[in-house]
Structure formats: C-alpha cells, structure tokens
N, C-alpha and C positions, 0 to 999 in steps of 0.2 A: 650687679646692675651695669649696663653700658653707660659710657660717659654721655652719649646722646640723650639717653633716658633722663639722666640727672639734669642736664641742661634744659631739656624740654619741660620738665616738671617745675623747675625753679622759675623758668620764664612764664609758665602758665600761672603760677602762684602770684608772681608780680603783676601779671595782666589782670588776674582776679582782684588784686588789691586796688589797682588804678580804676577799675570799673565799678567799684562799690559806691553805693549811695549811702547817705547818712543812716537811713533806716536799716539797710543791710548790714552796716557796720555795727549798729547797736544790737541787732539780732544775733550776729556772730559773737559779740562779746558776751551777751546773756547766755546763749547756748554753750559757749566755751566755759563760762564760769560755773554753770550748773553741772555740766558734764565733768568739769575739773574737780568739783567738790566730791562727786560720786567716785571718780577715779582715785582721788586721794584716800577717801574712806576705804575703798576696796583694797588699795595697796597696803594700808595699815592692817586691814583684816587678814590679808594673805600673809603678811610678814608675821603676824602673831600666830597664824596657823602653822607656818613652816618652822619658825624659830621659837620653839617652846622648850620646856624642861630645862636641861642643862645649858641651852642656848639662850634662855630668857635674858640674862644680863647683856646680851648683844642685840637686843631687839631694836634699839635705836639705829644701830648700823644696818640691821635688816630693813628697817623702814626706809632709810636712805637709799638702799639698793633697789628696793621695789619702786620707790618714787622715781629714781633716776632711770630705771627701766622704762617706766611710763613716759618720761620725757624723751629719751633717745629713740626708743622704738616707736613711740607715738608720732614723733616728728617724721620718721622715715615713712611710716604708713601714710601719713597725711600728704606727703610730698609725692609719693610714687604709686599709690593704689589707684585703681580705676574708680573706686567708690569716692564720691564727693557729696557730703562730708563723710569722714570716717574717724572714729575715736578708737584708739587701741590702748591697751593696758596689759599688765601682767595677767596671764591667761588663768581663768578660774577653773577651767576643766582639768588642767594639769596640776593645779596647786595642791590638791590632796595627794597626788602621786609624788610630787616633790617633797611634801611633808613626810611621806612614808620613807622616801629615800634618806631624808635627814635623820629620821628615827633609826633607820638601819645603820647608818654610819656611826651614830652615837653608841648603839647597842653593840656594834662589832669592834669598837675601839678598845684598846687595852685599858685596864683599870689604872686610874691616876693620870690619864692623859690630860694635859693642861687645857683649860677652857679655850684659850686663844687658838691652840692647835685644832680643837674640835670645830671652832667657828670657821677658821680659814679653810679646813678641809671640807666642811659642808658647803661653804660658800663656793669653793673651787669646783665641787662636784655639780652644784647647781648651774654654775657658769658654763661648765663643760657640757652639761646636758643641753643648755641653750645653744651653744656653739655647734654641737653635733646635729641638733634639730635643724639649725639654720642651714648647715651644709646639705643635709638630706633633702630638705624642702627645696633648696636651690637646684640640686641635681634633678629632682622630680620635675620641677618646672622647666629647666633648661632642655631636658630631653622629652618634654611634652608627655609626661607620664601621669598627669593629674587625674586622668580617668581611671587609673588603678585603684584609687581610693574608693571609687564607687563599687568596687567588687566586694568590699567588706560587708558581710551580712548585716542586715538592719537589726536583727536580734542581738548579735554580738556587740554591735555599736551601741545599742540601747543599754545592754548590760554594763558596758564600760562606763557610760555616763552616769547611770543609776548608782553604780558602785562608787564613782567619784563623789556623787552626792552624799552617800552614806559616810564616806571618809571625811567629808567636809563637816557633817554634823558631829561625827566622832571627835574631830579636831576642835570643834567649838567647845564641846563639853570638857575635853581635856584642858583647854585653855583656861576656863573659869574654875574648874574643880581640881586641876592638876592630877587627874586620875585617868590613866589610859584604860579603855574598855577592853581589856585583853583577857579578863577572867570573870567568872560568875561573882566572885568576892567583890571585885571593883564595881560591877553593875549594882550589886546590893548596896554597896557603900554610897552609891549616888543618892539613895533615898534616906540617908541620914540627915538630920536637921541641918547640920553645918554645910553639907553639900547642896541640899535642896535650896538654901538661901542663895547659893551661887548660880545654879543653872536655871532655876525656875524664872527669874527675871529675864534671862536671855531668851527663853522660850516665849515669854510674854512680848518681849521686844520684837521677836520674829513674827509673831501673830500680828502685832501692830504694823510692821513694815508691810506685811502681806496685805492687810486690810487697806492701808493707804495707797499701795500700788494699784489696787483694784478699784478704789472709789474716788480717789483724788485725781486731779489733772496729772497725767502721766509724766509730763516734763518736770513738774515741780514736786511731785510726791516724795521722791527719795531725799533730796536735800532738806525739805521741810520736816519730814518725819524724823530724820536724823537730829535735826535742831530741836524739835519738840521733845523727843526722847531724852536728849541730853539735859534739857531744862527740867523735865520731870524727874530724871534721876537725881540731879543735885537738890531739887526741892524736897524729895522724899528723904534723902539721906540727911538733909539739914534738919528735917522734922524729928529724926531719931537721934540727933545730936552728933552726927558725923560730919566733920568739916573736910575740906579738900585735902589738907595735909594728912589727916587720919586715913582718908580713903586711899591716898597715894601709898602710905605705909602698909595698909592692910592688903594691897594688891588688887583693888578695885578699879584702878586706872591703868592705861597703857604705860605710862611712865612709872618710876622716874628714869630718865635717860642719862647715861654718863656723857660727858662732854666729847662730842665728835666733830670733826670738820667735814661737812658734807661735800661731796664731789660727784660730778656726773659720771665719771669713768673710774672704775675700781678694778684695774687689770690684775685681779688676784692670781690668775693663771701664770702671770709673769713676775709681778713684784712680790707676791706672797709666797713664792715657791719655797722659801726657807722653812716656813711653818706648815706647809701643805704636805699631808701624808698621802702620797700618790697610791700607795698600796691599798689604803682604805677606799680611795676614789674608785680605782679599778675594780675592786672587790664588789662594790655596790652599784655598778653600772648596769646591772641586769634590768633596771627599770627604764632605761633610756629608750629601748625599743618600743615599749608601751607608750611612753611620753611622745615619741615621734609620731606614732600611729594616731594617738588621740589629737595631737596638734594638727595633723593633716586632715583628719575627719572634721574637727571643729572648724578649721578654716574653710573646708568645702561647704559645710552647712551654713556658716556665716556668709560666705560669698554668695551662695544661692539665695539666701534670705535677703541680703542687701540688693542683689540683682532685681528681685521682685519689687522690693521697697522703693528703689530708685528708678525702676523701669528702665534698666540698662543691662545689656548682656555683657557679663564679665568673662574674661578669658581666665579660667581657673589656673592655667599654667603660669600666666603673668602674675596672678596673685600669689602663687606658690613661690615665685622668684622674689617678689617683694617681701613676703614673709620670711623667706630664707635669708635675704639680705639684712633685714631688720634684726633677726635673731642671731646671725653671725656677728654683726656689730655689737649687739647686746652681750653675747657670750664673750667676745674678746675684751669688751669693756667691763666685764664683771657683772653683767646684768642677768636677769632671768628670762624665761620664755614669755613673749608677748604676742598677742594676736588682736585683731579687730573685735570690738564688742558690738554685737547686734543691737542689744538693748540700749546702750549709751548713744549709738549713732542714731537710732530711732528717736531717742529722747531729744537729741540735738535738733532733728528735723521737725519734731512736734513743737519745739519752742518757736520755730519759724526761721531757722537758719537757712540761708540760700545754698545752692549746690556750689560750695566753695571748699577748697583745701584749707582755708584759713581757720575753720572751726577746730580742727584737730591741732593746729599749731597754737591756737589760744589755749586749749586744754594743756598742751605741753608747757607753754609759758607759765600758766598758773601753777602747775605742779613744780616747775623749777623755782618759782618764787617762794612757794611753801618749803621747798627743800632747803633753801639757803636762809630763809628769814622766818619760817613758821614752825620749826620743829618744837619750840617750847610750847606752842599751843596744842600740838598733837599729843604731847605727854599727858595732858589733862582730859583726854578723851576716855569715856568709860569703857572698860573692857567688856562689860555686859552687853553694851550695844554692838560692839565689834563681833562678839559671839552671836548676838541675835541676827546680825546681817549674814554671817556664815551659815547659821541654821536655816535662815530663809533661802539662801542660795541652794543649800543642800536639799531642802524640801522641794524646791522648784525642779531640780534635776530628777529627784525621785518621782515627783508628780508627772513630769513630762515623759520620762523614759520607762517608768515602772507601772504607774496607775493608768495613765491615758493610753499607753501601749497596749493594754489588755483589749481595748476596743479595736485596735488596728491590726494586731498580729494574730495569726492562727494559734491554736492552743499549744502545739508543740514548740513553735518559735518563741511564744511568750514564756514557756517553761525554761528555755535557755536564758532569758533575761533574769528570771527569778534565781536560777541556779548560780549565775555570776554574782548577783547581789549577795546571796547567802554565803557563797565562797569567800567573797571579799570581807564580809562581816565576821565569818568564823575563822578564816585562815589568813588571808592577806590578799592584796590587790593582785600581785603577780600570779598567785594560785588561782584567783578568780578569772584572770585572763586565760590561763591554761584550760580551766574548766569550760569557759565560754567557747574557745577554739575547738576543744574536743567535742563538745555538745553540738556546735554547728556542723562539724565534720559528720558526726553520726546522723544528724538530722538531714544533711544533704544526701548521704547515702540512702537513707530511708525514702526521702522524697524522690530522688532520681531513680530509684529502683521501681517506683510506681509509674514512671513515664514509659509509655509504650514505644519501644524502639522500632516497631513494625509500622512503617508508613502505610502500607496496604498489604492485604493478603488476598491472593487470587488462586484459582485452580487453573489447570490446563484448559478447561472449557472457556474460561473468561479471558485468558491471556495467552494467545498462541505466539509463536515466533514470527519474525518478519520473513518468512519463507513462503513463496507462492507455490501451492500444491494443487494437484488435481482434485476434482470433486470427491472422489472415493476416499482419498487420503484425508481431506479436510473433514469429512463426515465422521470417519473413524476416530480421528483425534478428538473431535468434539464429544463423541460418545464415551471415550475412555479418559477424558481430561480430568475426571474426579480423583484419579490416582496420583496427580501431580499437585503438590502444594508449592506456591510461589510466594515468598515473603521478601518484600522490599524493605530493607533496613535503613535506619538513619540515626545520626547522633553519635554519642560516645558509648562504647560497649565496655562495661566492667562486670565484676562478678554478679552484681544485683540484677542488671538488665539482661545479661547473658543467661543467667539462671532462669529468669522469667521466660526468655525466648525458648530455652530448652524444654521448660514445662509445657509450653504451648505446643511444641512438636510432639511431646510425649502424649498429651491429651488427644491430638489428632490420631496417633497410632492406636489409641484405645477406643476411638469412636467407631462403633460397629454400624452406625447408621450411614456411614459413607464408605465408598470403595476403599479396599486396603491401600495404604500409602506405599507407593513404589519410588517416588522421587520427591525430595525436599530441596527446592531451589532457594538459596539464600543469596541475595544480592547486596553487596557491600559498597556499592558505588557511592552512596551518600553517607557512609560511616566515617566519622572524622578520625577516630582512633580506637584502639582496642588494647586493653592491658593484659597481662599474663594470666590474671585470674579468670578473665573472659575466655582465653584459650583453653583453660581447663574445662570449662562447660562444653566447649565444642569437641574436646577429646571424649567426653561422656556421650555426646551425640554420635561420634564416630563409632564408639563401642555399640551403641543401640542400633545403628545402621547395620553393622555386622550381624547383630543378634536377630533383628527383626527383618533382615533382608530387604532393605531399601537403600537408595542411593542419596548421598548428601552432596549436592551440586553447589559449589561455592563460586560466585562470580563477583567481578568488580574489586577484587582484593588488590591492595597495593603490595609492592614487593616486601615492604616491612611487615605487613600483616601476614602475608603468606609465609615468610621466614619464621615468624613467631609461631604460627600454627603448626607448620610441618616440621620445623626444627625442634620444637620444645615439647609438644604434647601428643601429636598423633603417633600411635604405635604402628609399627610396620604392617602387622596383620590386618589393621583396620583401613589402610589406605586404598585397598581395592574397591571399597565402597564410597570412595571420595573422588569427586571429579572437580578440578579447578579450571575454570574457563574465563576468558578476558572480560566478557560482559554478559548482561542478563539475556540478551537476545540469543547468543550462542549457547548459553546454558539451557534455555527452553528448547532450542533446536536440537541439542544433544539428546534430551529426554524424548523428544518427539521421534527422532531417528531410531532410537532404541525400541520405542513402542511399535513403530511400523515394521521394524525388522523382526521383532518377536512374533508378529502376526503374518510375516512373510509378504506383507503388502508392498514393501520396497523392492522386492525381487520379482513381483508379478509383472506381466506385460502391461506396460503403461498404455493408457489411452492417449494417442498423440493429439496435439493441438488441432491438427487439420480434421481429424476424425470427430473431435468435439464440435467444431464449427459445422462439419457436414451434417451432423445430426439436426441442424436447424435449417437445412436446405432441402426443398421437397424432392428434387430429382437428381439422378446421377449426373445428368449433363451439367447441372449447376456446379457440381464438384469440380468437373474439368474446367469450366469457365473460370471459377475462382482461382484455381491453381495457375491459370495463365497470367493473372495479375500479380502473383507472388513471386519474389525472387528467392531461389533456393540457394543456401550457402552451407558450407561445411566449415566449422570453426575448431580451433585447438585451444587447449588450456592456456590462459594468459592473454589471449586476443582481447583487444579493447574494442567493444562494440559502439560505445557512445562516450562522449567527453562532456563533462560539465561545462555548461555555458554555450555550447554550439546549438544551432537550429534543430528543432525536433522534426526532421524531415522524414523519419522512418519509424515504423512500429515493428517490434520483433516478436515473432511467434516461435517459442522454443519447442522443437519436436523431440529431440533425444538429448540435447546438451543442457547444462545448467550454468547459471551466471549469478554474480553478486553485484549489488548496487552500492557504490561508495560515495560518501560526501567528502569533498575536498575541504580541509580545515585551513585556518590562517597559518597554523604551524607547519603546513606542508604535508601533514599526515592525512591518510585516508581513513575514514570512519565508515564501517559497514552498516548500512541502515536497512538492507533487505536482501533476500536471496531468492532467486527465481528457479524453480525446479523444471524438469521436463514436463511438457504438457501445459505450460503457462505462458502468459503474455507479459511484456513490460514495455514501457515507453508510450503507452496508450494515452495517458493524461496530457502530456506535452504535445502529442501528435494531434489530438482533437482540439486543444486549446490554442495551438500555435505559438506556444511559449518556448524559450530556450530550455535546453537540457538542465535539470536541477541537480544531476548526479552523473557519476561516471560508472559505466557498466563493463565488467571484466568477466571473461569466461572462466568457470571453475573446471568443468569437465567438458571434453570435446564432444562433438556430435553435429547434428543437423538442426537448422532453423530456417524459418521463412521470414522475408522482409516485405512489408507493405509500405511503399513510398507514397508521398503526398500526390505525386503525379498519377500513380497507378490508382490510387483511391479515387481521385477526381474522374478518371476515365471510367472506373467501375461504376460510380454513381450515375454518370451520364449515359453509359452504354447498357448497363444492367442494374437499374435502380432497385429491383426487388431483391437481388442477391446482396447488393450493398446494404439495404435496410436489414436483411437477416444478419449480416456480419456486424453491423452496428448494434443490433439488439443483443447479440451475443457478448459484445464488449460492455454494453450497459449492465448486463447481468454480472459480469466479473467485477466491474467497478462498484456496483451496488453491494455485492457480497462483501467486498473489502470494507466498505463503509459500515456495513452491518456489524462486522466483527469488531471494528474500531469503536463503534458506539457501545457495544456490549462490554468491552474492556473499560471504557470510560465510566459506564454506569456502575460497574463493579467496584471501580477505584473510589468513585464519589460516595457510594453508599456503604 
C-alpha cells in the first residue's frame, strides 16, 4: 500500500469519528460487539479444526494466533478497503485446506518428532501460506490482473467450495470423535454408542444454528443461539451429573489451556526458525496454489456481493491489493489467511451500523480485549457447539455450491462439481482439484467443439468477387456458382472445431443433389489462432482435394498460420491443389478466373463498353454523336486514374484495359476493394452524386478507355437529351445490377 493511501484512510477514519452522532456511536458499538462475538467463536472453531490430533495440546496457542489474525488483518481491511463497513476474519473457505496441510505435515514428519517442532513447523507453514497468498494477491492487484479470476469455470469454483464444505464437516467430526474419516472402518466406528454421543449433539447444534439463522433476526441470531446452546449444554450435562471440571477432563470443552502469553505478532518465520523444519514446510507447500486460488475467488465473490449490498462499485484490483497487504502483514507476523466476511458485514449493517470504517475497528478491538483478558472464558466453551458451527458452515457451502447449483448449471457442468466433491471425499483435496481441472478441460473441449466456427457459408452464386465483369461473364459465373463453396471462418481452430469443419466439406463432396465441388474457399481473416492438431485436419482436406480433384483455396492466413500449415502438415504432392491468397476477394476472384478460362470465355472477343452502350441507342448516327463527347485515352499498367479525396469530375469506361480500386488506410497501406475488367465502368457513383473520390484507381493491364467529364455530360444533356437519357439508363442498369448482387449476398449471409 502507498503511504498516501494509508494517510488518506486514517484521515477518513478520524473524520468519521468526529462526525458521529450519539446514535451512530451506539449502533457502531452494538454492531461491532455482535460481529466481534461471532468472529471470536469462528476463530476458535477454525483453530480447533486446523490444530487437532497431535496438535491439540497447542490449541490455546492456535486460538491466540487466529484471534490475533482477526485483530491485525481485520484492522487493515477496515482502514483501507473500499467497503464501509467491512468485517474481516480468518477465511473459512481456506480453513479446511489449511487443516489438510497441517494433517499432511504431521503425517510426513519422522516418528518421534517432538510436539513443539510439529507445532512450530505447522505454524510456520500456515504463516508462509498467508505470506505467499498476500504477495500473489498484491501482484495481481498491482498489475490489474483481477479480471483473470473471472476466467475460472463456475463448475470448478463450485466444486472447490463444495469440497471445502465437506472437509469442514469432516474436520468437525474428527474434532469431537478423534476419528479421521479415511477408511470404511472409521466411518462404521462413528455409529458406535461412544462415538454417537460425541457427534450427534454437534449435528443437533448445527440444525439449531441453521434454524435460528433462518427464523430469528439475522443480526442477533448467531450470538443468541450460541449463548442459548451453551446454557442448554451445561444444563443437560448437569442433569446427568457432569460438572464443568469433569467435562473439561473428558474433552467436552475447548480447554484446558496451558499458560501462554498472548501477543498480536508471532513472527514464527523468524524467531521460531530453530524448531522449524523447513524441509517439511517445503514438502507440503503443494496446497498453497489451491489456497491462493480459493482466496482470490472468495475475495472476488465477497467484493461483488458487498458492492451490490452497499450500492457501491468496488475496484477488484484495489481490493486485491488491500487483501494482499493484510495477508502479507499477517504472514510476516505469524498469522493466517484472512478475508472480508460477507455474512458478518451484512450482519453489522442489519444492526443499523452507519457506513463507517469504525465498525471493523470495534470488532478488532473486542477481539484484542478477549485475546489478552478473556482466554480463560474461551476454555470453557463447549467443543460440541464449536463442531456444530463448523458442520453448519460446511452444510451451507454444500447447499450453495452442490445442491442449489443443480438448478443453475447444465448437466455436464454440474457433473464436474459432483466429481470434485467425490474426489475430495475419497482421495483428497488436491486430487479433487486436479480432477476438477481435468473435467473442466474435457468439458471445454466438448462444448467448444460444438461451436460452429463457420460464420457463414455461401456459394459462388451468392458471393462473387468484387470484380466488374461484362454481362456474359456475370451470367455464366452465376450459373456455375454452385461448384464453389465459400466458408467464412471465425474463432479458435483446434482439433475439435477443425474436424467438424472437415466433415462439413466431406458432406458437401458426397452431396449429389448439388453440382460437383470444384473449389472450397476457406477464409481465415477472423480466425484468432490455430493449433497444430487443427493443421492435421487441413492436411486430410488437402489429401481429399487431390483425391476428389477440387481446389482448396485458403485466404486471410497470418504468416504464423501459413507456416504451421505448409511447414508441418501439407505433403508436397498435395500442394498443387492448394492455393493461398491474401484475402477472400482475391480467393473468389481466382476461382472465377479459372472457371471462365476453362470455358474459354476469358479468351473470347470481349464486348466493348461502347458497343454495350450503343445497343441502347436507336441509330448509328447516335453512336458517332456520343463518341464526340468521350475522350479516348491509352493507359499503361501502374497508371493512376483517380486519387482518393479528389473531385469526381470524370467517369471511366474501360474498353480493353483493367484496373483495381484501392482504399487508402491510416497505416499508409492500400487495400483493394474492387477490380474492374474490360467492358465495365467505374467512378459513376461519385460522378452522379458529385462527391469526392472514395478510393484510388490504378491500371492493372494496359489498353484503351474512354472518359466522360462533367462538362461533356452537361453539354450532352443540353444538346442531345435523348442520347444522354439512354446513357444514364445504361448506367442505372449497371448500378442496379450491383445492388442486386449485394442484396443477394446479404440475404444469404443473414439467412
């Protein structure tokens, strides 16, 4: 965090304090007290969840660590988060994974390892996880990469949280029964009378908590039900003759605690290095990646929820930096991962707390008071109720991400959630993570393969090139256009989508109801990328082109795509049936030129443009009169007939030459948009509208042309209006025919 942010936040907090009314102050105290009690109980529950088994003797130290985390991280979130109010505490989503990490450290430690070494090593690993999480979250926020979290598939995210819910329930049962649910024998042992008396009351407590949350005032439900359950617990145990001392001795209570000196900072990574076994820490850091991911996702969901709740748009990258700063400080100080709590923040708001940072600070102050002066009271808290709270939280996660998700997710995506939960329950959390990622990848491949990468499919009848041709050529190309298939591709091509594309062309080859396929034009201009497996499908197409005697015309390929195709997969004997051209228009033009050449139309005597116009004039004298108004020119290749932006003072009638029309781009390059062949006209639209030239015209092949200027046209209309009208009628037919072809192409694309 920058110094300016720290100064601004502290100044804002002081300003909030000065502006408080008496009612606001009381509301903040009440909200902070209620949220503080729940934070305290949650911290005790998470400590009991993580530090179990051989670490149980160190539970008091674990509780101080969790409470100090709530104090330190909660204060930082309250000061710097954009949410006001906000209550932060040790994260419940990652607590089961931290408990799993602690279990793995104990299981992998050598036999006879002293308890203090196990505790310090576990403590150090958890602090290290918080530190690394803080660093990664800070980096994500600093480089504004918060949106990356949104790319995690919802099904995988749901599976992770549902799996965490199962681990929380499993940890609660292990806490009260001291039985890890790792085998069928242990599960059967849960139903023995001695074990039933331990976990059934915890389940009843969870049911009571759930009922209270749903039916009582939400702000007061949690502290009241906890107080009521504690009183009922002591009343029932007193009826059966069990006093507090006996309950403590029999393990029904959180205590007894050895005498420890509580402190806010426990820099175990530095001061405890003598007893810390770094080899065990490093060997069991495989869970940290999952912890970081869960933390980022949990933060994103909470920030989004608080944004809606408080009607304020939060910058997710700023919240990532705040969370990163808080967890970095927590990790350095020997704390655990902490994140804002949606439920506790909402609880504080429902009590009536104003939009003030002071609510979270009151929660932190209450937890600090209990840390230094109330540990003896925490020792008498029933372990059954702690386990009941964990079971309630676990069931809530399962309900939200496993049961309710069934209504929101498609069947296959929901199957991924179920697979993750089953893998977590049967094998372990990390294995469940891998199963989820693998399932999401397979599902992505299946779903993406169903996406049609063909934006539109046309034939040569519906989509001709931007080449102006005479009537005979245009009619012949329209009649034979069915032998040309034009596919406009888009998106990402990999083996799934490329295989579907290849099947589409194969089906067209087998379709006897249509003319035989001679040309397949594939345009890649809107293809983002293509992998090597997709290139393999095109190699198969090239082989089929050679076998079935059709041409594969590829247009719009990037240099990278072209190198991948030609360098990796296309065999030399098949390349004669492959044509690569820069854009779709040139690709279609290449096909048209071959069709015309095969039928010898391209070599036949062309009907000149003047002869076409003369056919609309009644007498031979009219031909001579019209020629007097036209300027004859002979042009060579490369001559520039018109320049983009200049006045449209002339209309060009191509007799024996050809020319191309280019659009000047901002990059200085010229983009060809049209080609005019012999016997065609160009420049007529700007000529009639009186608008500047919209493109540049350059001669392709030399020859003769005629030019009609604006002055000559005005004289023709004045001196020979009937001849001028016939000329204009001819031009209208040309423009109308172009519009007709464009409309047909649009209709084919849209339908």
